[in-house]
C-alpha atoms as one frame of an Amber mdcrd trajectory, in Angstrom:
protein
  29.297 112.562  16.096  26.852 110.769  13.949  27.506 107.302  12.647  26.772
 107.025   8.982  25.848 103.995   6.941  29.400 103.765   5.615  30.967 103.815
   9.119  28.816 100.958  10.391  29.358  99.038   7.151  33.139  99.264   7.475
  33.172  98.013  11.071  31.027  95.015  10.189  33.107  94.244   7.117  36.274
  94.404   9.232  34.737  91.876  11.646  33.667  89.667   8.763  37.121  89.943
   7.198  38.748  88.931  10.485  36.402  85.976  10.768  37.059  84.917   7.170
  40.815  85.140   7.698  40.506  83.064  10.864  38.397  80.451   9.112  40.831
  80.265   6.180  43.763  79.882   8.577  42.007  77.062  10.450  41.163  75.315
   7.183  44.787  75.604   6.047  46.003  74.124   9.335  43.542  71.243   9.050
  44.668  70.557   5.476  48.307  70.523   6.574  47.479  68.053   9.349  45.582
  65.831   6.911  48.376  65.906   4.348  51.155  64.841   6.723  52.970  61.995
   5.051  55.781  60.140   6.698  58.364  58.026   5.015  58.744  54.358   5.816
  61.918  55.051   7.805  60.228  57.807   9.809  57.350  55.466  10.663  59.792
  52.791  11.794  61.585  55.309  14.036  58.263  56.394  15.565  57.180  52.780
  16.089  60.496  51.903  17.743  60.203  54.948  19.986  56.739  53.942  21.159
  57.781  50.293  21.463  60.597  51.296  23.811  58.193  53.487  25.793  55.733
  50.597  26.116  58.542  48.234  27.090  59.803  50.562  29.817  56.256  51.037
  31.099  55.758  47.262  31.225  58.972  46.931  33.250  57.815  49.675  35.583
  54.432  47.989  36.042  56.163  44.682  36.784  58.442  46.314  39.372  55.523
  48.130  40.989  53.504  44.912  41.080  56.362  43.127  42.841  56.743  46.015
  45.287  52.996  46.024  45.933  53.012  42.287  46.659  55.949  42.703  49.049
  54.131  45.487  50.864  51.032  43.314  51.141  53.094  40.489  52.634  54.772
  42.884  55.064  51.384  44.201  56.106  50.048  40.675  56.647  53.110  39.732
  58.695  52.743  42.860  60.823  49.053  42.140  61.336  49.888  38.570  62.379
  52.493  39.818  64.872  50.004  42.297  66.251  47.386  39.569  66.624  49.896
  37.279  68.316  50.784  40.026  70.780  47.109  40.584  71.539  46.615  36.853
  72.048  49.554  36.742  74.474  48.150  39.664  76.465  44.699  38.061  76.617
  46.134  34.690  77.692  48.056  36.368  80.523  44.934  38.253  81.584  42.945
  35.010  81.440  45.487  33.243  83.651  45.399  36.039  86.233  41.592  35.974
  86.215  41.600  32.209  86.761  43.835  32.682  89.796  41.518  35.408  91.082
  38.444  33.195  90.556  40.101  30.322  92.411  40.927  32.669  95.308  37.308
  33.884  95.399  36.044  30.272  95.395  38.198  29.509  98.434  36.973  32.667
 100.170  33.320  31.791  99.507  33.894  28.207 100.630  35.367  29.440 103.893
  32.523  31.938 104.292  29.926  29.232 103.560  31.508  26.882 106.074  31.551
  29.584 108.737  27.916  30.472 108.066  26.924  26.768 108.049  28.530  26.198
 111.479  26.689  29.064 113.035
């Protein structure tokens, strides 16, 4: 089959027609969007709707801020308890080491005295 001038011309004109129709449809949609006019009452309803949304979001932010602060305080308290526990453990270890050092001092003193007598 041979493609003639007319066949190729029709296919390109169909593509151009489709493109033109698409462009016209997009232009019509844009014009409709630009020409949207709302009455005063409709604007008030929309404003009230968004005002209530903003108000509820502000309340949510306030609640989340309070919750966040409580969690921070809880974390600080837990950290303090953990530090206090570590301090207690270290103090006990320090006391036992002091006792051990005192025992070693007595042992060395006895050893030194024995060596000095000999």
